N, C-alpha and C positions, 0 to 999 in steps of 0.2 A: 299338408302336414306342417305343424309348427316346428320352429327351430329346435326347441327342447326335445320334441318327439324324435326328430331326426338324430339328434346327438345321442339320445339314449339308445337308439338302434345301432349307431356307430360304435358306442361303448360295448354293446352286447356282442358285436362282431369281433371287436378287439379282445374281449374276454375269451372268446372261443378260439381264436387263431393267433393272437398276439400281434397281428398286423392287418392293415387294410389298404386298399388301393382306391385312388380317386375315381377312376373310370368305372370300376366295379360298383362302388357306392352310388355313383350318379345313376347308373342303370337300375340298381335295386331300389333306390329311393325315389326314382323318377323326378330328379331335379338336375340342374346344370352342374357341370364340374366346378364352376366358380362358387356355387352355393356350397358344395361339399368342401371346397378349400376354406371357405369362411368358417364352416363348422369345425373343421380340423384346427384352424387357428384359435378359435374360441376354446376348444377342448385342451389345446396345448397350453394356453394361458392359464387354465385351471389346474394344470399339472397332471392330466390324464394320459398324455401321449407325447411323442416327439415326432414332429413332421419330418418326412423324408421326401426325396424326389419321387413324385407320383403317388404318395400315400403317407402312411404314418405307422409307427410301431408303439406298442404299449410300454409305459414306464413301469419299472419294478423298483420302487424306492427302497424296499427292504434290502436289496442286494447292491444298491449303489454305494460308492465310497462316501465317507463322511462329508467331504467337500462338495460332492455332487448333490447330496441331500440338502446341505446347508443352502445351496444356491436355488433349490427348487421351491417355488411358491413362497418366496420371502415375504411378500406382502400379506399373504394369508397367515403365515406364522406370526408376524407382528400383531395382527388383529387377534389371533388366538391368545397370545401372551398378554395382550392388553386386557382381555376379558378375564383371564385367570388371576392376574396380579391382585385385584381388590379382594379376592377371597381370603387372602392372608392378612392376619392381624399381628400387631406388635406383640412380641413375647412368645410367639408360637414356634414349634419345632417342625422342620420340613425335611423330607427325603426327596432329593432332586435327582432324577434319572438322567443319564447321558442322552444327548440328542439336541439337534439344532433348535427345535421349538422350545424345549425346556431351557436351553441356554438363553433364548430370547426372553423367557419369563424371568430368569435370574437377573438379567439386566434391568428389568422393570420393577424389581422388588425393592422399594425404598423405605418401608416401615422398619423400625428398629426398636428394641433388639430382636434378633432372630437366632435360632439354632439351626444350622444347616449341615446335613450329612449327604454327601454325594459320591458317586463313582466316576465323576467326570473331572479331569484336570482343568478343562476349559471353564466349567462352572466354578470350580474352586478359585480360579484366577480372578473371577469377577468379584469375589468377596475377600480376597487375600489381604487387602489393606484396610478392611473395614473393622474398626474397633467395636462396632455394635453387633457384629455377627460372630457367634461361636461356631467356627468352621471345623468340620471333620471330614476325612476321606475314608472310604470303606476299606482301602487297601485291596490287595489282590493282584491279578496278572493283567498287565497293560496290553490291550489290543491296539496296535498302532494304526490299523486301518479304520476300525470303528471308533477309536478314541474313547474307550471306556475301560474301567477296571472290572474284571469279572473273576470267577473262580471261588474256591472254597473259602478263602479268607474274607472275601467281600460278603458272601452269604452269611458267614458266621458273625461278622461284625453287625450286620443288619438284624440278625436274630436276637442280639443283646440290646437293641434300641427300640424306642417307641416314639411316635411322632403324631402331631395333629394332622398333617397332610403328607401324602405322597403324590408327586406330580410326575407322571410317566409319559415317555414317548411311545410310539407304537410302529411296528413294521406293517401291521395290517389289523383291521377290525371289520367284523361281520355280524349281522343281527343274530345269527344262530351260533356261529363258531366262537364268538367273543373276540378278545384281543389276543393276537398271536405274534410270534417272532420267528425270524429266519434262523436264529442262533439259540441252541440249547443253553449256552452259558448266559446269554443276555436274558432269556426267559427266566432262568433260575434267580438272577439278581432282581428282576422285576417282581417275581412272586414273593421274594423275601421282603421287598419294600412294601408290598401289599399287606403282608402279614403283620408288619410292624406299624402300620399307619391306621389312624382312626378313620380318615376319609381319603379316598383315592380318586384322583382326577387324571384322565388320559387326555393329552393334548395331541391332536392328530388332524392334519389337513386332509382334504378330500381325495388326495392321491392315494391314501391308504385304505379307502373305503371299499367295502364289498370283497375284500381279498382275504385269503386264508393262508397263513404261513405255517410251517410244520410244527412249531412248538407252542403249546398253550401258555399264555400269561395269566388270563383270568376270564371267566364268564362275565357277561355284561352285568349280571346281578350283583357282582362284588364291588362295582364301581359306584362312587358318589355321583360322578358326572363324566361326560365326554364333551370336550370343547372342540368344535370343528368349524369349518367355514362355508359349508354348502347346505343351503336350506332343504334341498331335496333329500338329504340323507336323514333328516330328523324323524320322519314318520315311521319307517321300519324299525329304527332303533328304539324309539319311544314305545312302539307296540311290544317290543321285547322287554320293556320295563326299565329302560335306561333314561336318566335325565340327560337331555342334550342341550347345551348352550351354544348359540350360534354367534360367531364373531362377525363383525361388520366386514362386508366385502371391500377389498382395497379399491380405491378410486382409480379411474383410468384404466 
């Protein structure tokens, strides 16, 4: 059995139970415990799980704190942002969702002028001193844990605006269920951004793949593209009609 086949079986077991044990996996896959540990390290590096003594547990990025999400798969997020940035042309209007990958994109947007509307104070701070950026905030209620503005005011502000692009983060994406969020308030703001934008791009690393959160953001058919970091994710998403752009894998 090839390493990728083993790792897919490990991920399937993680999806079912949320945790795996090295000894149990070694017996089931008919390989050594050292081989299983190497597979777990590889999957941990790709953001799928967290190794524990004797096994591993599945990660749930949608429920992590903002700081924990920001630290997860930083190299992949940088690659995704680098691929997204050239889509934007000078003079365009952008809706930038809160989230660590979209924040990385904001740091890489160097064309000017730009018109930016965001529900993230962190993203607003990136452009705060930029004379070439017309910056607006959605307003709304500040969520200190998730670090975004949500609520009726944010949704109403977005309803009055139009933009060339919306760049969204995601708690989860799935070939059939589409893009989903763990928060009803977050999903409402994302949906408002989608309605206000000509083209919508979701920036999401592979730790969000194949998962379904409770609140619908959008079916895949509503998106212009999804930018992610894992080549194996492309086929089922493309079969569902979505354009998938693959960021370069981080070196090392």
